[in-house]
N, C-alpha and C positions, 0 to 999 in steps of 0.2 A: 504494500500500500504506500502510495506516494504521500509526501507532506500535504499536498493539495487535497487529496482524498481524505486524509486524516482530519484536516481542518473542516472539510465539508461534513464529515461524519460527526465531529464534535459539535458543529453549529446546529446540525439537525437534532442531536440529543438535547442540546440546550433549549431549542425551540419546543421540543416535545415536553420537556420539564416545565417550561413556562406555561404551556397550554394546560398541563395537568394541574399546576399550582392554581391557575385561574378557575379551573373546574372545581377544585377543592374549596376555594374561597367562595364560589357561588353556592355550593352545597351547604357550607356553614352559614352563609347569609340567609338562605332560604329556610334553614332550620330555625335560625334566630327569629325571623319574621313570622314563622308559623307558631312559634312558642310565645312571643311577646307581641300580641296583636294590637295593643293600644299605645298610642304615642301622643306627645304634646310638643309643639314647637312654638317658641316665642321669638318673633322677629321684631320686637319693639311695638310698632303700631299694629302689626298683623300677628294674630295668634291662630294656631291651627290645632285641632284635635283629630286624630285619625283612628279609625278602626280598620284593620287589615282584614278584608273579607276573604280573599283567596290569594294564594301565592302560586304563580305559574312559572313557566320556564324562564321567561325574560322580564316579567313585571308582576305587579300586584294590583288587585282591585281593592280600592279603599273607599270607605265612607268618610267624607271630609267635612268637618265643621270649621268654618272660617269666620273670625271676628276681626273687624277693623275698628280699632279703639277710637280713632278720631271722630268718626261719624256714627259709631255704634252700628255699623252695617254688619250683618251676619248672613251667612249662606250655608246651606247644607247641600252637598252634591256627592255623586258617585263618580269616581274617576280612575284612570289607570296611572300608576306610578312605576317608574323603574325600580328595580330592587334596591339600588343605592339610595334613591330619594326616599323610598318608603322606610328606610332604616334610619333616617335622621330624627333628631329630637330626643326627648326623654321618654322612657317607658313609664306608662301610668297604669293604674288598675282598671279593670272593667267597670267597677263602680264609679270611678272618677269620670270615665267617658259617659256612662249612662246619666250621671248627674248633669253633666254639661249638655248632653243631648236634650234632656228634659227641660233644661233652662232655655235652650234655643226654641224648642217647641212651644213653650209657654209664652215666649216673647212674640212668636208668630201669631198666636191666638189673640193677643192684645190688639 
């Protein structure tokens, strides 16, 4: 085997390892998202509460509660998030999410 062939072989092995590492990280992330389904993100004026409904191969379906503090605007929506985006914020309990959801519903009724 020539030096050139050896380098190509090593480069292929490194590329294969990087792909495998990425697959392992994705598997760990999916398990984390499946286990901890409730999240809270505070971006100052904008606050979000998420319930991760389902975890797919490349993304998550989430129920999103969004509150904009300055004008007290709130919204509830279903959306698709990437695995990375769905993993942001702090983990909260199911009860914390339910309480916030009920608060949103009560405001809508008013």
